[in-house]
C-alpha positions as CSV (number, residue, x, y, z in Angstrom):
1,M,-18.3,6.5,28.7
2,S,-15.5,5.0,29.8
3,L,-15.0,2.8,33.1
4,I,-13.3,6.0,34.5
5,N,-16.1,8.4,34.5
6,W,-18.5,6.3,35.8
7,I,-16.1,5.5,38.9
8,V,-15.6,9.8,39.1
9,I,-19.2,10.6,39.3
10,G,-20.3,7.4,41.3
11,V,-17.1,9.0,43.9
12,L,-19.4,12.7,43.4
13,A,-22.0,11.1,44.4
14,L,-21.0,9.4,47.6
15,L,-19.5,13.0,48.3
16,A,-23.3,14.8,47.5
17,G,-24.5,12.9,50.0
18,V,-22.5,13.2,52.5
19,M,-22.6,17.1,52.1
20,A,-26.4,16.5,52.8
21,N,-25.8,14.5,56.0
22,W,-22.9,14.7,57.5
23,V,-24.0,18.2,60.0
24,P,-27.2,18.2,62.1
25,R,-29.2,20.8,60.4
26,P,-32.8,21.9,59.4
27,Q,-33.9,19.5,56.7
28,W,-35.0,21.9,54.8
29,L,-31.5,23.5,54.7
30,R,-30.5,19.8,54.1
31,N,-32.6,19.2,51.3
32,I,-31.6,22.3,49.8
33,H,-27.9,21.4,50.1
34,L,-28.4,18.1,48.6
35,F,-30.2,19.5,45.8
36,I,-27.1,22.1,45.3
37,A,-24.7,18.6,45.5
38,L,-27.0,17.5,42.7
39,G,-26.7,19.9,40.6
40,V,-22.8,19.8,41.0
41,L,-22.9,16.5,40.7
42,V,-25.2,16.9,36.9
43,A,-22.7,20.1,35.7
44,A,-19.6,18.0,36.7
45,T,-21.2,14.9,34.3
46,A,-21.5,16.9,31.9
47,V,-18.1,18.5,31.5
48,M,-16.2,15.3,31.9
49,N,-18.6,13.9,29.5
50,F,-18.0,16.4,27.2
51,V,-14.2,16.4,27.5
52,F,-13.9,13.0,27.0
53,Q,-16.1,12.9,23.9
54,S,-13.8,15.4,22.7
55,E,-10.3,13.4,22.9
56,P,-9.4,11.6,20.2
57,D,-9.2,8.2,21.0
58,E,-5.4,7.2,20.6
59,N,-6.0,3.6,18.9
60,T,-8.4,5.1,16.7
61,T,-6.2,7.6,15.4
62,A,-3.5,5.7,14.7
63,I,-5.1,3.3,13.2
64,G,-7.2,5.2,10.7
65,T,-3.5,7.3,9.9
66,R,-2.3,4.2,8.9
67,E,-5.2,3.2,6.4
68,L,-4.9,6.9,5.3
69,D,-0.8,6.0,4.6
70,E,-1.0,2.4,3.3
71,E,-1.2,1.5,-0.2
72,P,-3.5,-0.6,-1.4
73,R,-2.7,-4.7,-1.6
74,P,-1.3,-5.8,-4.8
75,A,-3.1,-8.1,-6.7
76,I,0.0,-10.6,-7.7
77,A,3.0,-10.4,-5.9
78,T,6.1,-12.7,-6.2
79,D,9.7,-11.7,-4.1
80,T,11.8,-13.8,-7.1
81,Y,11.2,-14.9,-11.2
82,V,13.6,-15.2,-12.9
83,L,14.1,-14.3,-16.5
84,R,16.4,-16.2,-19.0
85,V,17.2,-14.2,-22.6
86,S,16.5,-16.7,-25.0
87,R,17.2,-17.6,-28.6
88,M,15.0,-21.4,-29.2
89,V,11.7,-21.6,-30.3
90,D,11.2,-24.1,-27.3
91,T,12.2,-21.9,-24.8
92,N,10.5,-18.7,-25.8
93,D,8.7,-18.8,-22.8
94,E,11.2,-18.4,-20.1
95,D,12.1,-14.0,-21.3
96,K,8.5,-13.2,-21.3
97,I,5.9,-12.3,-18.3
98,D,3.1,-11.3,-18.3
99,L,2.4,-9.5,-14.7
100,D,-1.5,-9.7,-15.4
101,T,-1.5,-13.4,-14.4
102,G,2.3,-13.8,-12.9
103,C,2.5,-16.4,-15.9
104,P,5.3,-16.1,-18.8
105,G,3.9,-14.4,-21.6
106,W,3.9,-14.3,-25.6
107,G,5.6,-12.1,-27.9
108,D,3.3,-9.7,-30.5
109,M,3.3,-12.4,-33.1
110,W,0.9,-14.6,-34.8
111,P,0.2,-16.9,-35.0
112,R,2.3,-17.9,-31.6
113,V,4.7,-20.9,-31.5
114,G,6.4,-22.4,-28.7
115,P,5.9,-23.8,-25.5
116,P,2.3,-23.6,-23.6
117,R,1.8,-20.9,-21.5
118,C,-0.4,-19.3,-18.9
119,G,0.1,-16.0,-20.1
120,E,-0.9,-13.0,-22.7
121,L,1.0,-10.3,-24.4
122,G,4.4,-10.3,-22.0
123,D,4.3,-7.1,-20.2
124,V,8.3,-7.8,-19.7
125,V,10.7,-9.2,-22.1
126,V,14.1,-9.9,-21.8
127,D,17.0,-10.2,-24.8
128,E,20.8,-9.5,-24.8
129,E,20.5,-5.5,-24.5
130,G,18.3,-5.1,-22.1
131,I,14.6,-5.6,-21.0
132,H,11.5,-4.4,-23.7
133,T,7.7,-4.3,-23.7
134,G,5.8,-7.0,-26.0
135,D,4.6,-4.8,-27.8
136,D,7.6,-2.0,-27.7
137,K,4.8,0.0,-26.6
138,P,6.0,3.0,-24.5
139,R,4.8,1.8,-21.1
140,L,8.0,1.2,-18.9
141,L,9.2,4.0,-16.5
142,L,12.4,3.6,-15.0
143,L,11.8,4.9,-11.2
144,G,15.0,7.6,-10.4
145,R,17.3,6.4,-7.2
146,E,15.9,9.4,-5.0
147,S,12.0,8.1,-5.8
148,A,10.5,5.3,-3.7
149,G,8.4,2.4,-5.7
150,G,4.8,2.1,-5.0
151,H,1.1,2.0,-6.4
152,T,1.1,5.5,-5.8
153,S,4.4,6.4,-7.2
154,C,3.7,4.2,-10.2
155,L,0.4,5.2,-11.3
156,A,1.1,9.2,-11.0
157,G,4.0,8.2,-13.1
158,L,2.4,6.4,-15.6
159,T,-0.4,8.7,-16.2
160,D,1.6,11.8,-16.2
161,E,1.8,12.8,-19.8
162,S,5.2,14.2,-19.0
163,A,6.7,11.5,-17.8
164,R,9.4,9.8,-20.0
165,R,7.8,6.6,-20.2
166,V,9.6,3.9,-22.8
167,G,9.3,0.7,-24.5
168,K,12.7,-0.4,-24.5
169,L,15.3,-0.2,-21.8
170,P,19.3,-0.9,-22.1
171,L,20.9,-2.9,-19.6
172,A,23.6,0.0,-19.5
173,S,20.6,2.2,-17.6
174,L,19.5,-0.7,-15.3
175,G,21.2,-1.8,-12.5
176,V,20.8,-4.1,-9.2
177,G,18.1,-2.1,-6.9
178,S,16.2,-0.4,-10.3
179,E,12.8,0.3,-10.1
180,I,10.5,0.3,-12.7
181,C,7.0,1.1,-13.5
182,V,4.8,-1.0,-15.9
183,K,1.4,-0.1,-17.3
184,T,0.3,-3.6,-18.6
185,D,-1.9,-4.0,-21.6
186,F,-5.0,-4.2,-19.6
187,E,-4.2,-0.9,-18.0
188,N,-3.0,-2.6,-14.6
189,T,-0.2,-0.8,-12.7
190,G,2.9,-3.2,-12.3
191,L,6.5,-2.3,-10.2
192,V,9.4,-4.3,-11.2
193,R,12.3,-4.5,-9.1
194,I,15.6,-5.8,-10.3
195,K,17.2,-7.6,-7.7
196,D,20.4,-9.9,-9.6
197,I,22.3,-9.2,-13.0
198,A,23.7,-12.1,-14.9
199,T,25.7,-11.2,-17.7
200,D,28.3,-13.5,-20.3
201,Q,31.8,-12.5,-20.9
202,N,30.9,-10.4,-23.9
203,G,28.8,-8.2,-21.0
204,E,25.1,-9.4,-22.9
205,L,22.7,-10.0,-20.6
206,R,21.7,-13.4,-19.8
207,E,19.8,-13.9,-16.8
208,L,17.3,-10.8,-14.7
209,T,16.2,-12.1,-11.4
210,I,13.3,-9.7,-10.5
211,S,10.3,-8.9,-7.9
212,Y,7.3,-7.6,-9.2
213,Q,3.8,-5.9,-7.5
214,V,0.9,-5.5,-9.5
215,W,-2.2,-3.5,-8.6
216,T,-5.4,-4.1,-10.5
217,K,-7.2,-1.0,-12.4
218,R,-10.1,0.2,-10.0
């Protein structure tokens, strides 16, 4: 019980003692009054204890609600990452990102040629026409403007058989603020947000600035 409970019980006990002794009367009558007062005290204590235990604690309820509403923490999160279209072997690590590691990725080719890198298959690759997956498999899902990207929405969309997952998204379908759910080749869930798009004089993609989050498969 809380401190307030004990204070109230103490006051009731004090009143019980006063009620039993403040007026001169035979001892047997005072004993009866004392027993009655103690009975009232016990009953009041039981009622108060039941009421206070039944009331939900605001802090506990609020924290519990927040924990239910909060999404899981991403395993990898980066606020700014720049992908640059590459036409040369010595820069072919700049146009791909492996979301499973957060490192520059590789294309679906063998043997692998180009600068060494810590990533594996690129989950998001840029070229002049837009973005695509490293192996062109349909693992991209462009969210609508009314949808809020996150672990829950991306996981639901990427596992929904009726969702329109694609292997390539043309530049015309993308804009600053666009959100793309990605199922990585390791079956993890990623969310990519486009922060900036740079094109050349011909309107072809040159650079794509993104942020991303990745949640590992449970």
